[in-house]
C-alpha positions as CSV (number, residue, x, y, z in Angstrom):
1,X,74.4,-142.1,109.6
2,X,72.7,-144.8,108.3
3,X,69.1,-143.5,109.5
4,X,70.2,-139.9,107.8
5,X,70.6,-141.3,105.1
6,X,67.6,-143.9,104.8
7,X,65.2,-140.2,105.9
8,X,67.0,-137.9,103.6
9,X,66.1,-140.7,100.7
10,X,62.5,-141.6,101.6
11,X,61.9,-137.7,102.0
12,X,63.3,-137.4,98.9
13,X,61.2,-139.8,97.1
14,X,58.1,-138.5,98.7
15,X,59.4,-135.3,97.4
16,X,59.6,-136.2,93.7
17,X,56.1,-138.1,94.3
18,X,54.2,-135.1,94.7
19,X,55.7,-133.2,91.9
20,X,54.5,-136.1,90.1
21,X,51.0,-136.8,92.0
22,X,50.7,-132.8,91.2
23,X,52.1,-132.0,87.3
24,X,49.9,-135.5,86.5
25,X,46.9,-134.4,87.9
26,X,47.0,-130.8,87.2
27,X,43.6,-129.5,85.8
28,X,43.9,-130.5,81.7
29,X,43.3,-126.5,80.0
30,X,40.5,-125.7,77.7
31,X,41.7,-125.2,74.1
32,X,39.9,-121.7,74.5
33,X,41.9,-120.8,77.9
34,X,45.0,-121.0,75.5
35,X,43.9,-119.2,72.4
36,X,43.7,-115.5,72.1
37,X,40.7,-113.7,72.0
38,X,41.7,-112.6,67.6
39,X,42.0,-115.7,67.1
40,X,41.1,-116.0,63.8
41,X,39.6,-120.1,62.8
42,X,38.9,-123.1,65.6
43,X,37.7,-125.7,64.7
44,X,37.1,-128.3,68.2
45,X,35.4,-131.6,69.0
46,X,34.9,-131.4,73.0
47,X,34.6,-134.7,73.5
48,X,35.8,-136.8,71.2
49,X,35.5,-140.1,73.2
50,X,32.0,-139.2,73.3
51,X,31.6,-138.0,69.6
52,X,32.7,-141.5,68.3
53,X,30.0,-143.5,70.1
54,X,27.4,-140.9,69.5
55,X,28.7,-141.0,66.1
56,X,27.9,-145.4,66.0
57,X,24.4,-144.6,66.6
58,X,24.1,-143.1,63.9
59,X,22.3,-144.2,60.5
60,X,25.7,-143.0,58.5
61,X,27.2,-145.4,60.3
62,X,24.8,-148.1,60.0
63,X,24.8,-147.9,56.3
64,X,28.3,-147.9,56.3
65,X,28.9,-151.3,58.0
66,X,26.0,-153.3,55.9
67,X,28.1,-156.0,54.4
68,X,26.7,-155.3,50.8
69,X,28.3,-151.4,51.6
70,X,31.8,-153.3,52.8
71,X,31.7,-155.8,50.0
72,X,31.7,-152.9,47.1
73,X,33.9,-150.9,49.2
74,X,36.9,-152.9,49.7
75,X,37.9,-152.6,46.4
76,X,38.4,-148.8,46.1
77,X,39.7,-148.6,50.2
78,X,41.9,-151.0,48.5
79,X,43.2,-148.7,45.7
80,X,43.5,-146.0,48.3
81,X,46.1,-148.2,50.0
82,X,47.9,-148.8,47.4
83,X,48.3,-145.2,45.4
84,X,49.0,-144.0,49.7
85,X,51.9,-146.3,49.7
86,X,53.1,-145.5,46.3
87,X,53.6,-141.6,46.9
88,X,55.3,-142.3,49.9
89,X,52.9,-143.0,52.8
90,X,55.1,-145.9,55.4
91,X,52.8,-149.7,55.2
92,X,52.0,-148.6,58.6
93,X,50.2,-145.9,57.9
94,X,46.7,-148.0,59.1
95,X,48.0,-149.3,62.0
96,X,49.4,-145.6,63.1
97,X,46.3,-143.9,62.1
98,X,44.1,-146.7,64.7
99,X,46.6,-146.1,67.7
100,X,46.6,-141.9,67.1
101,X,42.5,-142.3,67.1
102,X,42.5,-144.6,70.1
103,X,44.9,-142.0,72.3
104,X,41.9,-139.6,71.4
105,X,39.9,-139.4,74.7
106,X,38.6,-135.8,75.5
107,X,39.0,-132.5,73.2
108,X,40.7,-132.5,70.1
109,X,41.2,-129.3,68.4
110,X,42.7,-127.2,65.4
111,X,43.3,-123.3,65.8
112,X,44.5,-120.7,63.7
113,X,45.6,-118.1,65.9
114,X,46.9,-115.4,63.2
115,X,48.8,-114.5,60.0
116,X,52.1,-112.9,59.4
117,X,52.4,-111.9,55.8
118,X,55.8,-110.4,56.0
119,X,59.1,-111.1,55.9
120,X,57.5,-114.4,55.3
121,X,54.5,-115.8,55.8
122,X,53.8,-117.4,58.8
123,X,50.6,-119.2,60.3
124,X,49.8,-119.6,64.1
125,X,48.9,-123.0,63.6
126,X,47.9,-124.8,66.6
127,X,46.7,-128.3,67.6
128,X,45.7,-130.1,70.7
129,X,44.5,-133.8,71.4
130,X,43.7,-135.0,75.4
131,X,45.1,-138.6,75.5
132,X,43.3,-138.6,78.3
133,X,44.4,-141.8,80.5
134,X,47.3,-142.9,78.2
135,X,49.6,-140.2,78.5
136,X,52.5,-142.8,78.8
137,X,51.9,-144.2,75.6
138,X,51.1,-141.4,73.5
139,X,54.7,-139.7,74.9
140,X,56.7,-143.2,73.6
141,X,55.1,-142.5,70.1
142,X,56.2,-138.8,70.0
143,X,59.9,-141.0,71.1
144,X,59.4,-143.4,68.1
145,X,57.9,-140.6,65.7
146,X,60.5,-138.5,66.4
147,X,63.4,-141.5,65.6
148,X,61.8,-141.9,62.4
149,X,61.6,-137.7,61.5
150,X,65.7,-137.8,63.1
151,X,66.2,-141.0,60.0
152,X,63.9,-138.9,57.4
153,X,65.5,-135.9,57.6
154,X,69.7,-136.5,59.1
155,X,69.8,-132.5,58.6
156,X,67.2,-131.6,60.4
157,X,67.4,-130.1,64.0
158,X,66.0,-131.3,67.2
159,X,66.2,-129.9,69.9
160,X,64.5,-130.0,73.5
161,X,63.9,-125.8,75.2
162,X,62.3,-125.5,78.4
163,X,60.3,-122.2,78.7
164,X,58.7,-120.5,82.1
165,X,59.0,-123.7,83.0
166,X,57.4,-125.9,80.8
167,X,59.5,-128.5,78.4
168,X,58.7,-128.2,75.1
169,X,60.3,-130.1,71.8
170,X,61.4,-128.5,68.4
171,X,61.5,-130.3,65.5
172,X,63.0,-128.1,62.8
173,X,63.3,-130.9,59.2
174,X,63.5,-128.0,57.1
175,X,64.9,-123.9,57.4
176,X,62.5,-122.2,58.6
177,X,59.5,-125.3,59.2
178,X,59.6,-125.0,62.6
179,X,57.1,-127.7,64.5
180,X,57.0,-127.7,68.2
181,X,54.9,-130.0,71.0
182,X,54.9,-129.9,74.7
183,X,52.7,-131.3,77.4
184,X,50.5,-129.5,79.1
185,X,48.5,-132.2,81.8
186,X,47.0,-134.5,79.4
187,X,47.2,-132.3,76.1
188,X,49.4,-132.6,73.7
189,X,50.1,-129.3,72.1
190,X,52.0,-129.6,68.6
191,X,52.2,-125.8,67.1
192,X,53.7,-124.5,63.7
193,X,56.1,-122.1,65.0
194,X,57.8,-121.5,68.3
195,X,56.7,-118.0,69.1
196,X,52.7,-120.1,69.0
197,X,54.3,-122.6,71.4
198,X,55.7,-120.3,73.8
199,X,52.1,-117.8,73.3
200,X,50.2,-121.3,74.6
201,X,52.9,-122.0,77.2
202,X,52.5,-118.5,78.6
203,X,48.3,-119.4,78.8
204,X,49.2,-122.2,80.7
205,X,50.8,-121.2,83.1
206,X,49.2,-118.2,83.4
207,X,51.8,-115.8,82.8
208,X,49.9,-113.3,80.0
209,X,50.2,-109.4,79.4
210,X,47.7,-107.6,81.6
211,X,45.6,-106.9,78.9
212,X,45.5,-110.1,77.3
213,X,42.4,-111.3,76.6
214,X,42.0,-115.3,76.2
215,X,38.6,-116.8,73.2
216,X,37.2,-118.4,76.2
217,X,36.5,-114.7,77.5
218,X,35.8,-113.0,74.5
219,X,31.9,-111.8,75.3
220,X,31.4,-112.8,71.2
221,X,32.3,-116.4,71.5
222,X,30.4,-117.1,74.6
223,X,27.1,-116.0,72.1
224,X,28.6,-118.1,69.4
225,X,28.7,-121.0,72.3
226,X,25.0,-120.2,73.4
227,X,24.0,-120.5,70.0
228,X,25.1,-124.2,69.3
229,X,24.2,-127.1,69.0
230,X,23.0,-129.2,72.2
231,X,25.7,-131.4,73.8
232,X,26.8,-130.6,70.4
233,X,30.0,-133.0,69.3
234,X,31.8,-130.4,66.7
235,X,32.0,-126.8,67.1
236,X,33.7,-124.3,64.3
237,X,34.0,-120.9,64.5
238,X,35.2,-117.9,61.9
239,X,36.2,-115.1,63.6
240,X,34.9,-112.7,60.7
241,X,36.5,-109.5,61.5
242,X,39.7,-110.1,61.9
243,X,39.7,-112.4,58.3
244,X,38.6,-109.2,56.8
245,X,42.2,-107.0,58.5
246,X,43.9,-109.5,56.7
247,X,42.0,-110.0,53.2
248,X,39.5,-106.8,53.0
249,X,42.2,-103.9,51.7
250,X,42.2,-106.5,48.7
251,X,38.7,-107.5,48.6
252,X,38.1,-104.1,48.6
253,X,39.8,-102.8,46.0
254,X,38.3,-105.3,43.2
255,X,35.1,-104.7,41.4
256,X,33.8,-108.0,41.1
257,X,34.1,-108.5,45.1
258,X,34.0,-105.0,46.3
259,X,30.3,-105.5,46.9
260,X,30.2,-108.6,48.5
261,X,33.1,-107.6,51.1
262,X,30.6,-104.6,51.8
263,X,27.8,-107.4,52.8
264,X,31.0,-108.9,55.5
265,X,32.1,-105.9,57.2
266,X,28.4,-106.3,58.8
267,X,29.7,-110.1,59.8
268,X,31.3,-110.1,63.3
269,X,31.6,-114.2,63.2
270,X,29.6,-116.6,62.5
271,X,30.2,-121.0,63.4
272,X,29.0,-124.3,62.8
273,X,28.1,-126.8,65.4
274,X,27.0,-130.5,64.8
275,X,25.4,-133.5,67.6
276,X,24.9,-137.1,66.7
277,X,21.1,-137.3,68.1
278,X,18.6,-139.6,67.5
279,X,19.8,-141.5,64.4
280,X,20.6,-138.3,62.5
281,X,22.3,-135.5,62.5
282,X,21.7,-132.0,63.6
283,X,23.6,-129.1,62.6
284,X,22.9,-125.8,63.8
285,X,24.6,-122.2,62.0
286,X,24.5,-119.1,63.6
287,X,25.8,-116.1,62.5
288,X,26.2,-112.5,64.4
289,X,25.8,-108.8,62.9
290,X,27.1,-105.6,64.0
291,X,24.8,-103.0,64.9
292,X,24.5,-102.1,60.9
293,X,22.8,-105.2,60.2
294,X,19.8,-105.8,57.9
295,X,16.8,-105.4,59.8
296,X,15.5,-109.0,60.4
297,X,13.8,-110.9,57.9
298,X,9.3,-111.4,59.1
299,X,7.8,-114.6,59.6
300,X,6.9,-117.0,56.8
301,X,4.0,-118.0,56.1
302,X,4.4,-120.5,53.6
303,X,1.4,-119.6,51.6
304,X,2.8,-121.9,48.7
305,X,2.1,-124.8,50.1
306,X,-1.0,-124.9,48.9
307,X,0.8,-126.3,45.9
308,X,2.4,-129.1,47.2
309,X,1.2,-132.3,47.3
310,X,1.9,-135.2,50.2
311,X,4.2,-137.0,48.3
312,X,6.0,-133.4,47.4
313,X,9.8,-134.6,47.3
314,X,11.0,-130.5,47.9
315,X,10.2,-128.6,49.7
316,X,11.6,-125.1,50.1
317,X,10.4,-121.4,51.2
318,X,12.2,-117.6,52.2
319,X,11.0,-114.7,52.3
320,X,13.4,-113.3,49.2
321,X,13.7,-109.1,47.9
322,X,13.5,-110.2,44.2
323,X,13.7,-106.5,42.9
324,X,17.9,-106.4,45.5
325,X,18.7,-109.4,44.1
326,X,18.7,-109.4,40.6
327,X,19.7,-105.5,41.3
328,X,22.9,-107.7,42.8
329,X,23.2,-109.8,40.8
330,X,23.5,-108.0,37.4
331,X,25.7,-105.8,38.8
332,X,28.1,-108.9,40.0
333,X,27.8,-110.0,36.5
334,X,28.2,-106.8,34.3
335,X,31.6,-106.3,36.4
336,X,32.3,-110.3,36.6
337,X,36.0,-109.5,34.0
338,X,34.0,-112.1,31.6
339,X,33.6,-110.2,28.2
340,X,31.1,-112.4,26.8
341,X,29.0,-112.0,30.4
342,X,29.5,-108.3,30.0
343,X,28.4,-107.9,26.9
344,X,25.7,-110.5,27.2
345,X,24.5,-108.5,30.7
346,X,24.6,-105.3,28.3
347,X,22.4,-106.9,25.0
348,X,19.7,-107.7,28.5
349,X,20.0,-104.6,29.5
350,X,19.5,-102.7,25.9
351,X,16.8,-104.6,25.0
352,X,14.8,-103.4,28.0
353,X,15.7,-99.7,28.2
354,X,14.0,-100.5,23.9
355,X,10.9,-101.8,24.7
356,X,10.6,-99.5,28.2
357,X,10.2,-102.6,30.5
358,X,11.7,-101.9,34.4
359,X,12.3,-105.3,35.8
360,X,12.9,-104.1,39.0
361,X,9.5,-102.3,39.5
362,X,8.0,-105.8,37.8
363,X,9.8,-107.9,40.9
364,X,8.7,-105.6,43.5
365,X,5.8,-106.5,43.3
366,X,6.6,-109.8,43.4
367,X,6.7,-111.4,47.4
368,X,8.0,-112.0,49.9
369,X,7.3,-115.1,49.9
370,X,9.5,-117.1,47.2
371,X,9.7,-121.5,47.1
372,X,10.9,-124.2,45.6
373,X,9.2,-127.3,44.7
374,X,9.6,-130.4,43.6
375,X,9.3,-134.1,42.9
376,X,10.2,-136.8,41.1
377,X,7.7,-138.7,38.8
378,X,7.8,-142.9,39.2
379,X,9.7,-143.4,35.6
380,X,11.0,-140.2,34.4
381,X,14.4,-139.4,34.1
382,X,14.6,-136.2,35.8
383,X,12.4,-134.9,38.5
384,X,10.6,-131.5,38.3
385,X,11.0,-128.6,40.4
386,X,9.1,-124.9,39.7
387,X,10.1,-121.4,41.5
388,X,7.1,-120.3,43.0
389,X,6.4,-116.3,44.0
390,X,3.4,-114.8,45.7
391,X,2.2,-111.4,44.4
392,X,-0.6,-108.9,44.3
393,X,-2.6,-107.1,41.7
394,X,-2.2,-109.6,39.4
395,X,-4.2,-108.3,36.8
396,X,-1.9,-105.7,36.7
397,X,1.1,-107.9,36.4
398,X,0.4,-110.0,34.2
399,X,1.4,-108.0,30.9
400,X,4.0,-106.7,32.4
401,X,6.1,-110.2,33.5
402,X,4.9,-111.0,29.9
403,X,7.1,-108.2,29.0
404,X,9.8,-109.2,31.1
405,X,9.6,-113.1,29.6
406,X,9.6,-111.7,26.0
407,X,12.5,-109.7,26.3
408,X,14.7,-112.1,28.4
409,X,13.4,-114.9,25.4
410,X,14.8,-112.9,22.7
411,X,17.2,-112.1,24.9
412,X,18.6,-115.4,25.6
413,X,17.1,-117.8,22.7
414,X,15.9,-115.4,19.8
415,X,13.2,-113.8,18.8
416,X,10.0,-116.3,17.9
417,X,10.3,-116.9,14.1
418,X,13.7,-119.2,16.2
419,X,12.6,-120.3,19.5
420,X,8.3,-119.4,19.1
421,X,6.2,-119.2,23.0
422,X,4.1,-122.7,22.9
423,X,0.3,-121.2,24.7
424,X,-2.2,-123.4,26.7
425,X,-4.5,-123.2,29.3
426,X,-4.8,-125.4,32.0
427,X,-7.0,-124.9,34.6
428,X,-8.4,-121.8,33.6
429,X,-5.0,-119.7,33.5
430,X,-2.6,-118.9,30.6
431,X,1.0,-121.1,30.1
432,X,4.0,-120.2,28.1
433,X,6.3,-122.8,26.8
434,X,9.9,-122.2,25.6
435,X,11.3,-125.4,24.5
436,X,15.4,-125.7,25.2
437,X,17.7,-127.7,23.5
438,X,17.3,-131.1,22.6
439,X,13.8,-130.7,25.5
440,X,16.2,-131.3,28.5
441,X,13.6,-128.6,30.0
442,X,11.2,-126.6,29.0
443,X,10.4,-123.7,31.0
444,X,6.4,-122.6,31.2
445,X,5.9,-119.7,33.4
446,X,2.1,-118.8,34.3
447,X,0.0,-116.1,36.3
448,X,-2.9,-117.2,38.9
449,X,-4.7,-114.4,41.6
450,X,-2.0,-115.4,43.5
451,X,1.1,-116.9,42.5
452,X,3.8,-116.9,40.0
453,X,4.9,-119.9,38.8
454,X,8.4,-120.4,36.5
455,X,8.0,-125.0,35.9
456,X,10.3,-127.2,34.9
457,X,7.8,-128.3,32.0
458,X,4.4,-127.7,31.4
459,X,3.2,-131.2,32.8
460,X,4.4,-129.8,35.8
461,X,2.5,-126.3,35.9
462,X,-0.4,-127.7,35.4
463,X,0.0,-130.0,37.2
464,X,0.3,-127.5,40.2
465,X,-2.3,-124.9,39.1
466,X,-4.9,-128.6,39.0
467,X,-3.6,-129.1,43.0
468,X,-4.3,-125.7,43.8
469,X,-7.3,-124.9,42.1
470,X,-9.0,-128.1,43.3
471,X,-7.6,-127.8,47.1
472,X,-6.2,-131.1,47.9
473,X,-4.7,-132.5,50.4
474,X,-1.1,-130.9,50.8
475,X,2.5,-131.8,52.0
476,X,1.3,-130.3,55.3
477,X,-1.1,-133.3,56.1
478,X,2.4,-135.9,55.3
479,X,3.1,-137.3,58.9
480,X,6.6,-137.4,58.0
481,X,6.7,-133.8,56.5
482,X,5.1,-132.8,60.0
483,X,7.3,-134.9,62.3
484,X,10.3,-133.6,60.2
485,X,9.4,-129.6,60.6
486,X,8.1,-130.3,64.2
487,X,12.3,-131.7,65.2
488,X,13.1,-127.3,64.6
489,X,12.4,-124.4,66.1
490,X,8.8,-122.4,65.3
491,X,8.9,-118.5,63.5
492,X,11.2,-119.4,61.6
493,X,11.7,-117.6,58.0
494,X,12.5,-119.8,55.5
495,X,12.0,-123.5,55.7
496,X,14.0,-126.5,53.9
497,X,12.3,-129.9,53.4
498,X,13.5,-132.9,51.6
499,X,12.7,-136.4,50.8
500,X,15.9,-137.7,50.4
501,X,14.8,-141.7,50.0
502,X,12.7,-140.2,47.4
503,X,15.1,-138.8,45.5
504,X,17.7,-141.5,46.1
505,X,15.8,-143.9,44.2
506,X,15.5,-142.6,41.4
507,X,18.6,-141.3,41.2
508,X,20.8,-144.4,42.1
509,X,18.9,-146.2,39.4
510,X,20.3,-143.5,37.1
511,X,24.1,-143.7,38.9
512,X,23.9,-147.1,38.6
513,X,23.2,-147.6,34.7
514,X,25.5,-145.2,33.8
515,X,28.2,-147.5,36.1
516,X,27.4,-150.3,34.2
517,X,27.5,-148.4,30.6
518,X,31.4,-147.9,32.0
519,X,32.0,-151.2,33.3
520,X,34.2,-152.2,36.5
521,X,37.9,-151.0,36.6
522,X,40.5,-150.4,39.2
523,X,38.1,-148.9,41.2
524,X,34.9,-149.9,41.2
525,X,33.5,-153.3,40.8
526,X,30.2,-152.3,39.5
527,X,28.6,-156.0,40.5
528,X,28.9,-155.2,44.3
529,X,27.2,-152.2,43.7
530,X,24.9,-152.2,47.0
531,X,21.2,-152.9,46.7
532,X,18.9,-149.4,46.3
533,X,17.3,-150.3,49.5
534,X,19.8,-151.4,51.1
535,X,20.8,-147.4,51.3
536,X,17.4,-146.2,51.4
537,X,16.1,-147.7,54.4
538,X,18.2,-146.1,56.3
539,X,17.8,-142.6,54.6
540,X,15.1,-139.6,56.1
541,X,14.0,-136.1,55.5
542,X,15.9,-133.4,55.6
543,X,13.9,-130.8,57.6
544,X,16.1,-127.3,58.3
545,X,14.5,-123.4,59.4
546,X,16.9,-120.9,59.5
547,X,15.2,-117.9,62.4
548,X,16.2,-114.2,62.0
549,X,16.5,-112.0,65.2
550,X,18.2,-108.6,65.2
551,X,21.5,-109.1,64.5
552,X,22.0,-113.1,64.4
553,X,20.9,-115.8,62.6
554,X,20.7,-119.1,63.2
555,X,20.0,-122.2,61.5
556,X,18.8,-125.9,62.2
557,X,18.6,-128.7,60.2
558,X,18.4,-132.6,61.2
559,X,19.1,-135.6,58.5
560,X,20.5,-138.4,58.3
561,X,24.2,-137.4,57.3
562,X,24.2,-134.0,57.8
563,X,25.6,-130.3,55.7
564,X,28.9,-131.2,55.6
565,X,28.5,-134.3,54.3
566,X,25.4,-133.3,51.9
567,X,27.9,-130.7,50.7
568,X,30.8,-133.9,49.8
569,X,27.7,-135.8,48.6
570,X,26.2,-132.8,46.7
571,X,29.8,-132.3,44.4
572,X,30.3,-135.6,43.6
573,X,26.7,-135.8,42.2
574,X,27.4,-133.0,40.6
575,X,30.8,-134.3,39.4
576,X,28.9,-137.6,38.1
577,X,25.8,-135.5,35.9
578,X,28.3,-133.4,34.6
579,X,30.0,-136.5,32.9
580,X,26.4,-138.6,32.9
581,X,24.7,-135.5,31.1
582,X,27.6,-132.8,30.0
583,X,27.1,-133.2,25.9
584,X,23.2,-132.2,26.9
585,X,23.5,-129.7,29.7
586,X,25.9,-127.8,26.6
587,X,23.7,-127.5,24.2
588,X,21.1,-126.6,26.3
589,X,22.9,-124.3,27.7
590,X,24.7,-123.1,25.1
591,X,21.4,-122.7,23.0
592,X,19.6,-120.7,26.2
593,X,22.5,-118.2,26.1
594,X,22.6,-114.2,24.9
595,X,23.4,-113.8,21.5
596,X,25.0,-111.7,20.0
597,X,21.8,-111.1,17.4
598,X,18.7,-113.1,18.4
599,X,18.4,-113.7,14.7
600,X,21.2,-116.1,15.1
601,X,20.1,-117.8,17.9
602,X,20.5,-122.0,17.4
603,X,17.6,-123.0,16.0
604,X,15.6,-126.4,18.7
605,X,14.2,-129.3,16.9
606,X,10.8,-129.9,17.8
607,X,10.5,-132.0,20.2
608,X,7.4,-133.3,20.5
609,X,4.0,-132.0,22.5
610,X,5.2,-131.3,25.1
611,X,1.7,-129.6,26.3
612,X,0.0,-132.4,25.2
613,X,-1.6,-134.5,28.3
614,X,1.6,-136.1,30.0
615,X,2.8,-139.3,29.0
616,X,4.6,-139.9,32.4
617,X,3.4,-142.0,34.7
618,X,2.0,-140.0,37.8
619,X,3.3,-140.5,41.2
620,X,1.8,-143.3,43.3
């Protein structure tokens, strides 16, 4: 009898061990195999550990760990922690966050599978994280979290359930707000709502309806994956078709958004991916269109490079249909719903009709190449920039451009008694300048045999004219520019280049000057601002190219910070500029806005002779 019991126990142990082994070694599902083809939004980090290790090789990571930078951010980080604690965050939130990040070993994703509006708003959110070999620690952490939630929400409902043989937990801290979690091998999955969790379990167990199609099998999503950056660390996917099914009717009914909705209807999906490589960040954006997509934009010849110099800091060039852009812009403004804007547009159109001027006909003769060129001379407070377009039949077009610019000036600033043109010559070409506000801008335009040039100042217009006439070395001869563009795809319909180090140093000088006037506070210690050289040594040029093909467009860029971080920096910079130069910008803007009558424009104070030879030192 004892032998039978021993054999039975051994047999039970073997069966139990086998079941545990099969459970723990079951392949970890991919996110795209748990999501339906109709998923609206999908954010994915394929391998969190790899992404973290690769990020540690970037210049951005090195900059953050500079001793000067760490000394400067110590105070604001402390203030943020104290504010979080006062707002109710647990005192050990930092250590909890560290434990969570340490547990992320493989894929991490977030998706919005659907949105239910009636009878109540309910988003199908699903979050997943592969914890790898730290599954036991993660399970223990979830038990601790559940215990805390039970203490915080004593009236909450906490249950353990099973569906299709898979256990999952339901935390209902408040009526109607259900957070579920389950383990799919080492993939920990959280969902908002029980239905979303059951859908994920059905995918995991292979018990979906026969007509169900996973995101990973979607031809549209597979196309996106093929055009993502190689070995990408992050992928964002937007199913535009499905999103429009939700918000499209509302957009179509609104005059302000109906035109935008018609354009979006051509788009099927959009995606963005990111890779940490060669000390920088490579971003790839991809858009797929339906059969009604516009024709691909032709390759840009970059003729406007002839106006640049080897030290040019900004050069963005592409092909543009200015006439269509103008038409759409005026239509949007006329339907903006803002009475002052609509009135200004109407007055401008009336001025054009009175003078028998057809802006669209003029714009059709400009392009197709369109460029923005910029620089920041040493010692100058603000950068110089210019908008340039190639043209044909310059002799015929000059009078028409003058008529359009006269009408625009009269509508915006007033007649010649209020805001006269200041006409000069340079390199054999006539320059026309109008002064705005407190000398913040002095827009100047000229027409050469090849280009229409609209510059921020007459000094910069003269510099561009001289550069083109004397055929001096251009940005194309710069080794830095060549290396930046070389790493990107060829045959681009548009290109972008910005010397971030060249722009940063004067901009940082202005920022330090502004902060010194504000002084130190609870968040910033001005005395600990890092040296300009400490930050600048981690910067290199931003370069981008867009390749337009039938029914798809791919945009690739490489920079030290990446597009996402650049957007944050740009927004922060815009806020600072608004605070620093707000009054001057407002004065210039108010002076430039169209008036009800050209005779009521605010007079400008002559700022000095801007058309004389520049007194600002040239960039060395």
